[in-house]
KOLBADREN-705694 format. One line per field, with one value per residue (C-alpha): residue number from 0; z, x, y. Coordinates in nm, 3 decimals. Layout:
<nodes>
num <- c(NUM, ...) .
pz <- c(Z, ...) .
px <- c(X, ...) .
py <- c(Y, ...) .
</nodes>
This chain:
<nodes>
num <- c(0, 1, 2, 3, 4, 5, 6, 7, 8, 9, 10, 11, 12, 13, 14, 15, 16, 17, 18, 19, 20, 21, 22, 23, 24, 25, 26, 27, 28, 29, 30, 31, 32, 33, 34, 35, 36, 37, 38, 39, 40, 41, 42, 43, 44, 45, 46, 47, 48, 49, 50, 51, 52, 53, 54, 55, 56, 57, 58, 59, 60, 61, 62, 63, 64, 65, 66, 67, 68, 69, 70, 71, 72, 73, 74, 75, 76, 77, 78, 79, 80, 81, 82, 83, 84, 85, 86, 87, 88, 89, 90, 91, 92, 93, 94, 95, 96, 97, 98, 99, 100, 101, 102, 103, 104, 105, 106, 107, 108, 109, 110, 111, 112, 113, 114, 115, 116, 117, 118, 119, 120, 121, 122, 123, 124, 125, 126, 127, 128, 129, 130, 131, 132, 133, 134, 135, 136, 137, 138, 139, 140, 141, 142, 143, 144, 145) .
pz <- c(-0.964, -1.077, -0.818, -0.867, -0.598, -0.635, -0.512, -0.402, -0.238, 0.065, 0.343, 0.297, 0.058, -0.154, -0.359, -0.643, -0.665, -0.683, -0.321, -0.063, 0.178, 0.262, 0.049, -0.185, -0.530, -0.818, -1.195, -1.404, -1.737, -1.921, -1.684, -1.508, -1.131, -0.906, -0.529, -0.369, -0.028, 0.215, 0.270, 0.513, 0.635, 0.772, 1.015, 1.005, 0.700, 0.335, 0.105, -0.175, -0.349, -0.345, -0.498, -0.508, -0.599, -0.820, -0.511, -0.354, -0.114, -0.063, 0.011, 0.072, 0.113, 0.273, 0.219, 0.508, 0.417, 0.779, 1.124, 1.287, 0.997, 1.172, 0.868, 0.505, 0.380, 0.516, 0.414, 0.462, 0.595, 0.366, 0.602, 0.890, 0.756, 0.995, 0.865, 0.966, 0.875, 0.576, 0.574, 0.947, 1.205, 1.212, 0.845, 0.900, 1.208, 1.032, 1.115, 0.977, 1.128, 1.189, 0.996, 0.672, 0.622, 0.383, 0.670, 0.686, 0.446, 0.405, 0.094, -0.057, -0.391, -0.442, -0.405, -0.718, -0.723, -0.972, -0.939, -0.592, -0.466, -0.363, -0.494, -0.296, -0.476, -0.201, -0.292, 0.052, 0.028, 0.250, 0.058, -0.186, -0.383, -0.487, -0.837, -0.701, -1.035, -1.093, -0.742, -0.705, -0.649, -0.603, -0.340, -0.371, -0.012, 0.012, -0.072, 0.124, 0.454, 0.617) .
px <- c(1.232, 1.109, 1.065, 1.025, 0.912, 1.001, 0.771, 0.964, 0.855, 1.063, 0.910, 1.090, 0.969, 1.259, 1.289, 1.518, 1.630, 1.938, 2.000, 2.264, 2.109, 2.293, 2.188, 2.308, 2.426, 2.319, 2.370, 2.055, 2.021, 2.190, 2.485, 2.369, 2.405, 2.101, 2.090, 1.847, 1.728, 1.493, 1.196, 0.985, 0.941, 0.639, 0.631, 0.348, 0.183, 0.220, 0.249, -0.004, 0.036, 0.236, 0.150, 0.329, 0.150, 0.273, 0.380, 0.556, 0.292, 0.360, 0.085, 0.088, -0.196, -0.224, -0.462, -0.671, -0.652, -0.589, -0.666, -0.427, -0.360, -0.410, -0.458, -0.564, -0.400, -0.120, 0.051, 0.427, 0.644, 0.945, 1.168, 1.163, 0.982, 0.690, 0.339, -0.015, -0.348, -0.499, -0.731, -0.772, -0.774, -1.155, -1.174, -0.893, -1.043, -1.232, -1.124, -1.224, -1.554, -1.689, -1.988, -1.905, -2.013, -1.927, -1.755, -1.459, -1.198, -1.253, -1.090, -0.868, -0.726, -0.475, -0.417, -0.400, -0.314, -0.425, -0.356, -0.209, -0.529, -0.548, -0.820, -0.883, -1.067, -1.238, -1.472, -1.630, -1.632, -1.387, -1.439, -1.157, -1.404, -1.610, -1.594, -1.424, -1.351, -1.726, -1.787, -1.498, -1.569, -1.324, -1.346, -1.175, -1.058, -0.964, -1.324, -1.498, -1.327, -1.400) .
py <- c(1.419, 1.078, 0.803, 0.434, 0.195, -0.169, -0.443, -0.749, -1.069, -0.978, -0.766, -0.431, -0.165, -0.050, 0.266, 0.359, 0.718, 0.934, 1.010, 1.084, 0.834, 0.518, 0.227, -0.043, 0.064, -0.161, -0.162, -0.160, -0.341, -0.053, -0.033, 0.283, 0.305, 0.336, 0.362, 0.116, 0.227, 0.052, 0.283, 0.076, -0.280, -0.463, -0.753, -1.005, -0.848, -0.948, -0.648, -0.692, -0.358, -0.037, 0.301, 0.633, 0.955, 1.235, 1.430, 1.132, 1.001, 0.630, 0.375, 0.000, -0.245, -0.586, -0.877, -1.002, -1.367, -1.460, -1.323, -1.081, -0.842, -0.507, -0.279, -0.296, 0.027, 0.245, 0.567, 0.543, 0.824, 0.795, 0.995, 0.747, 0.437, 0.474, 0.423, 0.503, 0.344, 0.520, 0.704, 0.635, 0.355, 0.334, 0.230, -0.023, -0.190, -0.474, -0.831, -1.170, -1.283, -0.932, -0.796, -0.617, -0.255, 0.025, 0.209, -0.033, -0.166, -0.540, -0.683, -0.414, -0.523, -0.240, 0.131, 0.344, 0.713, 0.975, 1.347, 1.284, 1.119, 0.754, 0.525, 0.207, -0.077, -0.277, -0.562, -0.560, -0.940, -1.129, -1.456, -1.530, -1.745, -1.442, -1.298, -0.990, -0.825, -0.782, -0.652, -0.409, -0.044, 0.241, 0.509, 0.844, 0.841, 1.211, 1.309, 1.035, 1.109, 1.447) .
</nodes>
């Protein structure tokens, strides 16, 4: 079954799939019907990126451009909309003003999945003025975390 996740500028994550769940039916550009269902919503956090793996694992990431953003990356439970810090709370505990280390997620740019594994490009540099594209490195989180 193919899944498509839509990224909108509004807080909820929405998914498009044939489903029996309640949702809003919309016509696409070719006149076909698609059911749009809210998968998750986030309060106080701006969604920067969304990724879905081949097996349907759903991830979202959030910029830490201001204080008070509790996590950088989450994995979303699509059944109930709940989410948990990914890969764990310890790697998501960094806050603006704290020292930077390779053991925490600081400036995550996105989450990308390949063969059902998430890759998390993190510049490790909280300054938005940095040349982040030259500094970015990807971590294969499933291998890095025991």
